[in-house]
All heavy atoms as an XYZ file, in Angstrom:
765
protein
N      51.201     18.562    -87.417
C      51.418     17.245    -86.975
C      52.536     16.672    -87.796
O      52.500     16.696    -89.053
C      50.133     16.417    -87.185
C      50.325     14.954    -86.839
S      48.792     14.016    -86.885
C      48.491     13.874    -88.671
N      53.531     16.115    -87.160
C      54.657     15.499    -87.865
C      54.414     13.974    -87.823
O      54.073     13.406    -86.782
C      55.990     15.796    -87.218
O      56.232     17.166    -87.284
N      54.582     13.286    -88.935
C      54.332     11.879    -89.044
C      55.522     11.175    -89.633
O      56.271     11.735    -90.479
C      53.049     11.563    -89.788
C      51.826     12.108    -89.058
C      53.141     12.145    -91.189
N      55.678      9.940    -89.278
C      56.615      9.099    -90.027
C      55.859      7.827    -90.410
O      55.031      7.280    -89.684
C      57.821      8.759    -89.130
O      57.668      7.541    -88.483
N      56.085      7.374    -91.659
C      55.302      6.312    -92.227
C      56.227      5.353    -92.989
O      56.686      5.682    -94.093
C      54.247      6.937    -93.173
C      53.321      5.953    -93.772
O      53.181      4.827    -93.246
N      52.650      6.291    -94.810
N      56.535      4.224    -92.426
C      57.504      3.354    -93.087
C      56.946      2.709    -94.389
O      57.716      2.486    -95.306
C      57.714      2.244    -92.064
C      56.559      2.322    -91.098
C      56.084      3.730    -91.142
N      55.664      2.473    -94.469
C      55.108      1.916    -95.688
C      53.984      2.852    -96.184
O      52.831      2.666    -95.893
C      54.519      0.504    -95.385
C      54.219     -0.263    -96.660
O      54.544      0.250    -97.756
O      53.706     -1.358    -96.543
N      54.384      3.820    -96.991
C      53.480      4.936    -97.293
C      52.253      4.566    -98.121
O      51.237      5.251    -98.051
C      54.275      6.035    -98.044
O      54.762      5.536    -99.246
N      52.287      3.494    -98.862
C      51.102      3.195    -99.709
C      50.013      2.533    -98.985
O      48.882      2.584    -99.417
C      51.536      2.329   -100.864
O      52.048      1.096   -100.392
N      50.302      1.910    -97.819
C      49.266      1.141    -97.149
C      48.778      1.709    -95.822
O      47.811      1.233    -95.253
C      49.786     -0.272    -96.820
C      50.033     -1.093    -98.117
O      49.450     -0.721    -99.113
O      50.840     -2.001    -98.092
N      49.389      2.746    -95.350
C      49.004      3.335    -94.054
C      48.259      4.664    -94.194
O      48.529      5.413    -95.085
C      50.282      3.577    -93.191
O      50.956      2.430    -92.979
N      47.247      4.859    -93.299
C      46.487      6.031    -93.270
C      46.258      6.385    -91.765
O      46.428      5.570    -90.906
C      45.166      5.906    -93.945
C      45.278      5.668    -95.453
C      43.876      5.591    -96.122
C      44.062      5.346    -97.582
N      42.808      5.327    -98.288
N      45.865      7.656    -91.508
C      45.565      8.108    -90.147
C      44.100      8.511    -90.111
O      43.692      9.437    -90.873
C      46.495      9.218    -89.702
C      47.892      8.694    -89.585
C      46.003      9.716    -88.349
C      48.903      9.735    -89.194
N      43.307      7.906    -89.287
C      41.899      8.171    -89.069
C      41.807      9.151    -87.928
O      42.268      8.887    -86.816
C      41.111      6.914    -88.819
C      39.599      7.133    -88.962
O      39.182      8.109    -89.529
N      38.892      6.225    -88.408
N      41.145     10.309    -88.138
C      40.999     11.288    -87.104
C      39.527     11.253    -86.614
O      38.614     11.431    -87.371
C      41.362     12.674    -87.546
C      42.744     12.714    -88.134
C      41.181     13.695    -86.471
C      43.100     14.048    -88.859
N      39.375     10.991    -85.288
C      38.056     10.850    -84.716
C      37.773     11.973    -83.662
O      38.644     12.188    -82.838
C      37.898      9.441    -84.055
C      38.196      8.314    -85.031
C      36.556      9.260    -83.395
C      38.377      7.003    -84.437
N      36.661     12.616    -83.791
C      36.275     13.701    -82.844
C      35.221     13.123    -81.933
O      34.308     12.464    -82.297
C      35.694     14.873    -83.644
C      35.340     16.017    -82.807
O      35.661     16.067    -81.604
N      34.684     16.990    -83.382
N      35.371     13.478    -80.594
C      34.480     12.887    -79.567
C      33.112     13.580    -79.619
O      32.111     13.017    -79.117
C      35.083     13.056    -78.206
O      35.184     14.397    -77.843
N      32.942     14.779    -80.147
C      31.714     15.419    -80.171
C      31.494     16.173    -81.427
O      32.230     16.046    -82.405
N      30.441     17.040    -81.472
C      30.204     17.851    -82.680
C      30.608     19.278    -82.533
O      30.280     20.133    -83.335
C      28.668     17.787    -82.923
C      28.181     16.371    -83.295
C      26.685     16.319    -83.566
O      26.065     17.388    -83.511
O      26.212     15.240    -83.784
N      31.438     19.570    -81.493
C      31.831     20.958    -81.263
C      33.078     21.393    -82.050
O      33.395     22.509    -82.158
C      32.029     21.168    -79.783
C      32.932     20.196    -79.132
O      33.234     19.142    -79.829
O      33.404     20.382    -78.008
N      33.781     20.395    -82.592
C      34.987     20.701    -83.417
C      34.831     20.133    -84.790
O      34.395     19.053    -84.989
C      36.238     20.053    -82.728
C      36.529     20.689    -81.395
C      37.465     20.189    -83.629
C      37.653     20.143    -80.616
N      35.161     20.977    -85.745
C      35.080     20.572    -87.167
C      36.561     20.410    -87.638
O      37.386     21.292    -87.515
C      34.407     21.668    -87.945
O      34.442     21.379    -89.316
N      36.858     19.244    -88.229
C      38.165     18.972    -88.761
C      38.113     19.168    -90.238
O      37.348     18.566    -90.919
C      38.513     17.523    -88.393
C      38.488     17.276    -86.888
C      39.902     17.139    -89.018
C      38.567     15.814    -86.509
N      39.000     20.080    -90.752
C      39.013     20.447    -92.129
C      40.157     19.742    -92.901
O      41.151     20.354    -93.282
C      39.084     21.943    -92.306
C      37.981     22.634    -91.636
O      36.857     22.123    -91.692
N      38.263     23.757    -91.021
N      40.027     18.416    -93.051
C      40.992     17.687    -93.882
C      40.305     16.378    -94.315
O      39.251     16.039    -93.894
C      42.280     17.373    -93.124
S      42.091     16.143    -91.830
N      40.909     15.742    -95.247
C      40.414     14.433    -95.773
C      40.567     13.432    -94.600
O      41.648     13.301    -94.032
C      41.153     13.999    -97.027
C      40.935     15.025    -98.143
C      40.751     12.633    -97.460
C      41.807     14.784    -99.340
N      39.523     12.646    -94.380
C      39.597     11.634    -93.319
C      39.220     10.293    -93.861
O      38.115     10.158    -94.444
C      38.625     12.048    -92.222
C      38.885     11.405    -90.896
O      39.893     10.778    -90.735
N      37.997     11.552    -89.956
N      40.081      9.237    -93.882
C      41.375      9.193    -93.206
C      42.469      9.932    -94.003
O      42.323     10.052    -95.234
C      41.646      7.685    -93.181
C      40.798      7.112    -94.274
C      39.621      8.017    -94.414
N      43.397     10.445    -93.295
C      44.479     11.250    -93.863
C      45.451     10.279    -94.525
O      45.977      9.399    -93.931
C      45.185     12.005    -92.771
C      46.247     12.965    -93.146
C      45.740     14.090    -94.004
C      46.922     13.565    -91.889
N      45.717     10.524    -95.851
C      46.629      9.661    -96.569
C      48.035     10.272    -96.546
O      48.174     11.467    -96.676
C      46.222      9.515    -98.052
C      44.886      8.822    -98.155
C      44.530      8.482    -99.605
O      45.394      8.358   -100.403
O      43.332      8.360    -99.867
N      48.983      9.418    -96.322
C      50.359      9.851    -96.149
C      51.176      9.399    -97.385
O      51.161      8.227    -97.744
C      51.002      9.321    -94.925
C      50.153      9.571    -93.663
C      50.756      8.789    -92.496
C      50.153     11.051    -93.359
N      51.738     10.337    -98.111
C      52.416      9.969    -99.401
C      53.953      9.679    -99.292
O      54.460      9.013   -100.129
C      52.165     11.063   -100.374
O      52.675     12.306    -99.924
N      54.590     10.224    -98.269
C      56.037     10.011    -98.158
C      56.317      9.509    -96.694
O      55.468      9.591    -95.815
C      56.835     11.296    -98.471
C      56.415     12.399    -97.617
C      56.657     11.610    -99.924
C      57.257     13.698    -97.816
N      57.557      9.096    -96.489
C      57.868      8.501    -95.200
C      57.912      9.499    -94.033
O      57.396      9.164    -92.976
C      59.232      7.783    -95.257
C      59.174      6.512    -96.082
C      60.403      5.714    -96.038
O      61.466      6.186    -95.518
N      60.407      4.551    -96.595
N      58.443     10.627    -94.245
C      58.460     11.638    -93.162
C      57.830     12.919    -93.715
O      58.255     13.436    -94.740
C      59.869     11.937    -92.687
C      60.540     10.735    -92.132
C      61.410      9.943    -92.899
C      60.285     10.286    -90.870
C      62.052      8.851    -92.415
C      60.867      9.152    -90.317
C      61.754      8.439    -91.086
N      56.846     13.444    -93.035
C      56.147     14.598    -93.557
C      55.513     15.369    -92.380
O      55.393     14.971    -91.246
C      55.016     14.102    -94.477
C      54.604     15.263    -95.416
O      55.119     16.331    -95.371
O      53.627     14.987    -96.199
N      55.152     16.637    -92.722
C      54.488     17.486    -91.704
C      53.159     17.949    -92.348
O      53.108     18.368    -93.467
C      55.320     18.728    -91.433
C      55.512     18.984    -89.965
C      56.433     20.128    -89.684
O      55.974     21.268    -89.834
O      57.601     19.824    -89.370
N      52.074     17.752    -91.594
C      50.778     18.128    -92.037
C      50.174     19.185    -91.141
O      50.318     19.120    -89.927
C      49.819     16.909    -92.047
C      50.175     15.877    -93.085
N      49.778     16.013    -94.372
C      50.838     14.755    -92.995
C      50.220     14.955    -95.051
N      50.878     14.224    -94.232
N      49.490     20.149    -91.740
C      48.739     21.143    -90.999
C      47.283     20.743    -91.068
O      46.722     20.610    -92.106
C      48.916     22.528    -91.597
C      50.354     22.995    -91.563
N      50.915     23.473    -90.379
C      51.372     23.000    -92.491
C      52.214     23.807    -90.671
N      52.474     23.493    -91.926
N      46.696     20.452    -89.894
C      45.333     20.092    -89.818
C      44.543     21.250    -89.198
O      44.846     21.684    -88.078
C      45.168     18.818    -88.920
C      45.955     17.710    -89.590
C      43.716     18.449    -88.778
C      45.966     16.464    -88.770
N      43.608     21.774    -89.965
C      42.850     22.962    -89.479
C      41.616     22.512    -88.685
O      40.857     21.619    -89.101
C      42.364     23.750    -90.717
C      43.491     24.271    -91.622
C      42.879     24.911    -92.843
C      44.361     25.225    -90.862
N      41.511     23.061    -87.521
C      40.355     22.743    -86.660
C      39.520     24.033    -86.448
O      40.029     25.091    -86.235
C      40.815     22.278    -85.259
C      41.697     21.049    -85.214
C      42.209     20.768    -83.807
C      41.000     19.839    -85.733
N      38.233     23.870    -86.519
C      37.343     24.959    -86.291
C      36.457     24.571    -85.056
O      35.910     23.467    -85.033
C      36.403     25.206    -87.458
O      37.170     25.595    -88.555
N      36.386     25.489    -84.065
C      35.578     25.271    -82.875
C      34.250     25.983    -83.061
O      34.293     27.181    -83.258
C      36.353     25.712    -81.568
C      35.449     25.444    -80.395
C      37.637     24.953    -81.482
N      33.171     25.279    -82.915
C      31.833     25.888    -82.971
C      31.591     26.650    -81.674
O      32.227     26.448    -80.657
C      30.787     24.812    -83.188
C      31.063     24.090    -84.529
C      30.025     22.999    -84.785
C      30.317     22.297    -86.077
N      29.524     21.161    -86.209
N      30.586     27.532    -81.726
C      30.250     28.279    -80.510
C      29.780     27.353    -79.435
O      28.956     26.493    -79.625
C      29.109     29.257    -80.925
O      29.540     30.052    -81.963
C      28.781     30.125    -79.709
N      30.365     27.561    -78.272
C      30.011     26.749    -77.118
C      28.722     27.195    -76.497
O      28.420     28.331    -76.400
C      31.157     26.784    -76.052
C      32.531     26.303    -76.524
C      33.564     26.502    -75.419
C      32.442     24.843    -76.910
N      27.988     26.200    -75.948
C      26.765     26.502    -75.202
C      27.015     26.655    -73.722
O      26.155     27.122    -72.953
C      25.733     25.359    -75.475
C      25.370     25.214    -76.937
C      24.732     26.410    -77.544
O      24.011     27.145    -76.866
N      25.026     26.706    -78.780
N      28.166     26.224    -73.284
C      28.512     26.277    -71.828
C      29.854     27.023    -71.687
O      30.524     27.300    -72.724
C      28.662     24.861    -71.223
C      27.334     24.156    -71.233
C      29.657     24.026    -72.015
N      30.202     27.408    -70.456
C      31.404     28.198    -70.190
C      32.698     27.376    -70.495
O      33.657     27.868    -71.106
C      31.396     28.705    -68.816
C      32.565     29.630    -68.530
C      32.692     30.860    -69.130
C      33.557     29.179    -67.606
C      33.817     31.645    -68.880
C      34.692     30.007    -67.411
C      34.806     31.224    -68.003
N      32.744     26.144    -70.092
C      33.916     25.257    -70.215
C      33.477     23.927    -70.769
O      32.421     23.397    -70.371
C      34.619     25.025    -68.916
C      35.663     26.027    -68.546
C      36.147     25.700    -67.181
C      37.600     25.432    -67.190
N      38.223     25.239    -65.913
N      34.231     23.324    -71.705
C      33.945     22.047    -72.225
C      35.200     21.377    -72.653
O      36.142     22.020    -73.155
C      32.981     22.214    -73.411
C      32.471     20.896    -73.976
C      31.526     21.198    -75.065
O      31.010     22.276    -75.250
N      31.147     20.135    -75.819
N      35.250     20.049    -72.445
C      36.437     19.258    -72.895
C      36.047     18.454    -74.133
O      34.945     17.946    -74.168
C      36.951     18.396    -71.789
N      36.976     18.359    -75.043
C      36.714     17.528    -76.253
C      37.956     16.658    -76.516
O      39.101     17.059    -76.161
C      36.451     18.429    -77.430
O      36.103     17.682    -78.548
N      37.774     15.515    -77.138
C      38.853     14.633    -77.343
C      38.999     14.336    -78.815
O      38.084     14.042    -79.537
C      38.576     13.301    -76.596
C      39.633     12.238    -76.556
C      40.819     12.746    -75.662
C      39.146     10.942    -76.058
N      40.282     14.468    -79.315
C      40.596     14.080    -80.669
C      41.442     12.820    -80.568
O      42.386     12.730    -79.799
C      41.479     15.139    -81.323
C      40.739     16.446    -81.752
C      41.809     17.413    -82.413
C      39.668     16.167    -82.745
N      41.132     11.844    -81.407
C      41.858     10.578    -81.489
C      42.469     10.417    -82.841
O      41.767     10.522    -83.840
C      40.879      9.459    -81.171
C      41.568      8.086    -81.210
C      40.603      6.965    -80.835
O      39.469      7.258    -80.432
O      40.975      5.813    -81.106
N      43.767     10.195    -82.876
C      44.471      9.932    -84.112
C      44.803      8.422    -84.143
O      45.526      7.900    -83.317
C      45.750     10.739    -84.178
C      45.554     12.250    -84.231
C      45.455     12.987    -83.110
C      45.352     12.849    -85.455
C      45.242     14.379    -83.110
C      45.107     14.207    -85.506
C      45.056     14.920    -84.354
N      44.157      7.726    -85.074
C      44.193      6.262    -85.127
C      44.828      5.802    -86.438
O      44.219      5.946    -87.497
C      42.729      5.722    -84.984
C      42.672      4.220    -84.951
O      43.695      3.551    -84.769
N      41.477      3.713    -85.136
N      46.045      5.250    -86.426
C      46.653      4.724    -87.667
C      45.937      3.439    -88.087
O      45.597      2.609    -87.291
C      48.087      4.420    -87.290
C      48.251      4.755    -85.849
C      47.011      5.144    -85.274
N      45.685      3.347    -89.346
C      45.084      2.115    -89.893
C      45.974      1.618    -91.007
O      46.674      2.346    -91.727
C      43.607      2.409    -90.404
C      43.549      3.595    -91.381
C      42.689      2.663    -89.256
C      42.139      3.906    -91.939
N      45.903      0.295    -91.212
C      46.800     -0.401    -92.227
C      45.924     -1.199    -93.127
O      44.993     -1.908    -92.704
C      47.800     -1.314    -91.459
C      48.786     -2.034    -92.260
C      49.747     -1.008    -92.972
C      49.630     -2.934    -91.405
N      46.158     -1.115    -94.395
C      45.419     -1.856    -95.387
C      45.860     -3.307    -95.489
O      47.074     -3.590    -95.532
C      45.574     -1.193    -96.788
C      44.712     -1.781    -97.870
C      44.898     -0.983    -99.140
C      44.040     -1.556   -100.229
N      44.206     -0.851   -101.490
N      44.895     -4.231    -95.506
C      45.256     -5.672    -95.693
C      45.708     -5.832    -97.138
O      45.240     -5.232    -98.088
C      43.981     -6.522    -95.464
C      43.635     -6.727    -94.037
C      42.418     -6.310    -93.545
C      44.536     -7.271    -93.135
C      42.089     -6.492    -92.240
C      44.195     -7.425    -91.846
C      42.989     -7.004    -91.366
N      46.670     -6.781    -97.296
C      47.234     -7.053    -98.641
C      46.208     -7.712    -99.513
O      46.088     -7.460   -100.708
C      48.505     -7.933    -98.481
C      49.045     -8.327    -99.827
C      49.525     -7.251    -97.632
N      45.381     -8.637    -98.940
C      44.504     -9.454    -99.789
C      43.151     -8.753   -100.077
O      42.479     -9.192   -100.995
C      44.173    -10.731    -98.985
O      43.584    -10.478    -97.755
N      42.842     -7.688    -99.395
C      41.485     -7.067    -99.670
C      41.625     -5.552    -99.494
O      42.756     -5.034    -99.221
C      40.441     -7.612    -98.729
O      40.762     -7.194    -97.379
N      40.492     -4.866    -99.602
C      40.459     -3.388    -99.433
C      40.078     -2.979    -98.003
O      39.771     -1.824    -97.777
C      39.487     -2.772   -100.470
C      40.074     -2.798   -101.849
O      41.243     -2.818   -102.025
N      39.162     -2.797   -102.816
N      40.082     -3.878    -97.069
C      39.712     -3.613    -95.689
C      40.932     -3.024    -94.969
O      42.044     -3.277    -95.285
C      39.213     -4.875    -95.003
C      37.923     -5.365    -95.512
O      37.143     -4.554    -96.117
O      37.717     -6.581    -95.480
N      40.620     -2.310    -93.900
C      41.664     -1.674    -93.037
C      41.590     -2.198    -91.633
O      40.569     -2.547    -91.142
C      41.486     -0.152    -93.017
C      41.896      0.509    -94.267
C      40.986      0.719    -95.321
C      43.217      0.902    -94.513
C      41.376      1.309    -96.533
C      43.614      1.505    -95.668
C      42.679      1.763    -96.658
O      43.068      2.320    -97.845
N      42.778     -2.373    -91.042
C      42.890     -2.891    -89.672
C      43.473     -1.677    -88.831
O      44.348     -0.985    -89.193
C      43.907     -4.050    -89.643
C      44.279     -4.497    -88.241
S      45.461     -5.814    -88.259
C      46.909     -4.943    -88.835
N      42.814     -1.503    -87.655
C      43.240     -0.473    -86.752
C      44.492     -0.856    -85.963
O      44.513     -1.984    -85.515
C      42.121     -0.172    -85.760
O      42.531      0.744    -84.790
N      45.440      0.014    -85.855
C      46.641     -0.284    -85.104
C      46.475      0.468    -83.757
O      47.049      1.523    -83.536
C      47.880      0.218    -85.808
C      48.098     -0.402    -87.184
C      49.260      0.275    -87.904
C      48.365     -1.929    -87.062
N      45.673     -0.099    -82.847
C      45.286      0.513    -81.625
C      46.448      0.865    -80.666
O      46.355      1.847    -79.899
N      47.529      0.103    -80.740
C      48.658      0.421    -79.802
C      49.347      1.665    -80.165
O      50.134      2.211    -79.349
C      49.643     -0.708    -79.782
C      50.321     -0.998    -81.113
C      49.602     -2.055    -81.981
O      48.466     -2.346    -81.717
O      50.193     -2.504    -82.922
N      49.106      2.286    -81.388
C      49.756      3.503    -81.795
C      48.751      4.692    -81.744
O      49.069      5.738    -82.295
C      50.345      3.377    -83.176
C      51.459      2.319    -83.278
C      51.220      1.129    -83.905
C      52.609      2.575    -82.644
C      52.177      0.175    -83.965
C      53.645      1.577    -82.729
C      53.409      0.364    -83.393
N      47.614      4.541    -81.140
C      46.599      5.605    -81.026
C      47.170      6.770    -80.244
O      47.905      6.553    -79.256
C      45.322      5.145    -80.373
C      44.425      4.459    -81.350
O      44.773      4.257    -82.470
N      43.295      4.049    -80.823
N      46.880      7.984    -80.622
C      47.235      9.163    -79.842
C      45.970      9.955    -79.551
O      45.163     10.240    -80.482
C      48.213      9.995    -80.629
O      49.396      9.275    -80.928
C      48.630     11.239    -79.844
N      45.798     10.323    -78.280
C      44.601     11.107    -77.933
C      45.048     12.492    -77.480
O      46.060     12.618    -76.734
C      43.858     10.458    -76.766
C      43.271      9.131    -77.236
O      42.750      8.993    -78.353
N      43.356      8.108    -76.378
N      44.346     13.526    -77.889
C      44.602     14.858    -77.467
C      43.314     15.428    -76.866
O      42.288     15.409    -77.509
C      45.079     15.773    -78.643
C      46.339     15.250    -79.255
C      45.203     17.183    -78.217
C      46.823     15.929    -80.500
N      43.423     15.895    -75.630
C      42.268     16.542    -74.982
C      42.360     18.006    -75.132
O      43.382     18.667    -74.868
C      42.238     16.164    -73.492
C      41.015     16.771    -72.811
C      41.012     16.435    -71.310
O      41.996     15.883    -70.762
O      40.025     16.729    -70.709
N      41.269     18.590    -75.696
C      41.167     20.033    -75.859
C      40.249     20.585    -74.806
O      39.056     20.164    -74.747
C      40.673     20.356    -77.218
C      41.501     19.857    -78.414
C      40.795     20.086    -79.699
C      42.896     20.481    -78.400
N      40.708     21.529    -73.963
C      39.841     22.224    -73.006
C      39.415     23.493    -73.625
O      40.176     24.456    -73.718
C      40.670     22.433    -71.733
C      40.893     21.113    -71.048
O      40.084     20.274    -70.907
N      42.173     20.990    -70.478
N      38.147     23.530    -73.990
C      37.577     24.727    -74.691
C      36.923     25.582    -73.628
O      36.242     25.139    -72.732
C      36.536     24.272    -75.690
C      37.046     23.166    -76.645
C      35.888     22.669    -77.521
C      38.127     23.713    -77.523
N      37.121     26.911    -73.757
C      36.575     27.912    -72.843
C      35.878     28.992    -73.640
O      36.390     29.425    -74.712
C      37.613     28.564    -71.963
C      38.319     27.597    -71.016
C      39.356     28.304    -70.174
C      40.038     27.275    -69.298
N      41.096     27.940    -68.489
N      34.762     29.387    -73.161
C      34.042     30.509    -73.755
C      34.720     31.822    -73.344
O      34.966     32.015    -72.157
C      32.600     30.499    -73.369
C      31.609     31.519    -73.950
C      31.558     31.312    -75.498
C      30.285     31.405    -73.334
N      35.009     32.688    -74.267
C      35.599     33.959    -73.961
C      34.642     34.920    -73.200
O      33.425     34.939    -73.548
C      36.070     34.636    -75.230
O      36.562     35.937    -74.960
N      35.132     35.618    -72.170
C      34.269     36.593    -71.482
C      34.047     37.837    -72.265
O      33.089     38.537    -72.014
C      34.869     36.849    -70.130
C      34.905     35.705    -69.109
C      35.664     36.105    -67.870
C      33.553     35.235    -68.796
N      34.939     38.172    -73.205
C      34.804     39.369    -74.017
C      33.598     39.299    -74.962
O      32.940     40.279    -75.152
C      36.032     39.567    -74.806
C      37.298     39.897    -74.027
C      38.494     40.056    -75.010
C      39.758     40.091    -74.231
N      40.906     40.118    -75.153
N      33.321     38.069    -75.474
C      32.301     37.976    -76.437
C      30.910     38.305    -75.902
O      30.167     39.109    -76.523
C      32.325     36.593    -77.071
C      31.374     36.431    -78.210
C      31.558     35.088    -78.853
N      30.701     34.967    -79.993
C      30.968     34.333    -81.099
N      32.097     33.688    -81.153
N      30.146     34.284    -82.076
N      30.475     37.777    -74.729
C      29.201     38.169    -74.213
C      29.149     39.625    -73.841
O      28.128     40.313    -73.990
C      28.985     37.302    -73.013
C      29.926     36.184    -73.180
C      31.032     36.652    -74.004
N      30.291     40.208    -73.339
C      30.265     41.599    -72.910
C      30.131     42.531    -74.117
O      29.389     43.516    -74.066
C      31.618     41.894    -72.195
N      30.774     42.211    -75.245
C      30.631     42.976    -76.428
C      29.202     42.873    -77.007
O      28.642     43.873    -77.523
C      31.690     42.610    -77.523
C      33.071     42.955    -76.992
C      31.393     43.258    -78.850
C      34.239     42.441    -77.794
N      28.663     41.692    -76.965
C      27.298     41.508    -77.444
C      26.255     42.259    -76.651
O      25.281     42.788    -77.183
C      26.928     40.068    -77.337
C      25.580     39.674    -77.920
C      25.336     39.707    -79.223
C      24.587     39.334    -77.004
C      24.072     39.371    -79.722
C      23.293     39.078    -77.471
C      23.061     39.069    -78.829
N      26.509     42.494    -75.365
C      25.617     43.234    -74.466
C      25.547     44.729    -74.722
O      24.650     45.345    -74.371
N      26.660     45.278    -75.337
C      26.695     46.743    -75.510
C      26.195     47.169    -76.831
O      26.190     46.664    -77.792
C      28.157     47.220    -75.275
C      28.564     47.159    -73.837
C      29.556     46.250    -73.490
C      28.012     47.987    -72.884
C      29.918     46.184    -72.156
C      28.363     47.965    -71.610
C      29.378     47.029    -71.191
């Protein structure tokens, strides 16, 4: 993921998963230390119970208030990614032999 952050000390990115089928292996919310950076976010998909399933990842920038430690969501900059997960046909075939 490539990001640009004009005010690096006050902005973070909150990553929200729509279900429990994907595990996100990073600190959440993601802190950005410099203005332009590239981050590798590792995702692990758990074993599916069905043949096909869709999952949604939401990247939500949040901004820290100057007067307190609370964060405000910047909803107009949200990015959603839909992941279409499919169960491999090889895995059940190998398990059966």
